[in-house]
C-alpha positions, 0 to 999 in steps of 0.5 A: 300361080301368084305367090302372096306375101307371107304374113308374120305376127307383129304386136300392136298396142291397144287401149280399151277406150282410145283404141289402136295406138297409131304412133307418135307425132310432134306439132312440127310433123304436121305444122302446115296441115294443122295451121291450114285445117285446124286453127282459126285466123290469128291462132298459132302453134306456140314454138315450145309446142312444136317439139312436144311429142304426142301419142296418136290413137284411133279414137282421135285420129284427125290425120286419117291415118289407116296404119298402126305402129307395130313391134317385133315382139310382145316384150318390145311392145310392152317395153315401149308402153313402159318407157313412153307412158310410164305410170299413166299406162295403167290408167290408159289400160294399154296392152300388146296384142298380136296381128298378122301382117306383111308389113311393119305398119299393119293397115286397118284391114290387117287389124280387122282380120286379126279381130280388132275392128272394135278398136279401129274407130274411123280408121277405114275412112283413111283408106283410098278407094279405087272408085270415086263413084257414088254407089 
């Protein structure tokens, strides 16, 4: 008998308009990808922007990320919201929600199974498909 990994409850952050919080990034994290895929000839990323930190949500997910950032407890998630977003958290309508997962970074399938499909936008596009054939 195959034993499946045990799921546990973790907490994700969702904004009503922007969907699931996927994590943070800096321009330096994706500098090469941004320069190759998003900038026109002659455009560049300003040096002072390379270290700025940005929040990434499912609604605007240019990197096709299919996993979300999660937290061990609702308190930890709410503390992150307060520390990272401050007063703008109220304008963004951010809150913490439970998700059943086997990993620290729940994938879009975990999010859908937990009832959050309406907040995933196009995260499914980031999943690798085992078959490349047209159906």
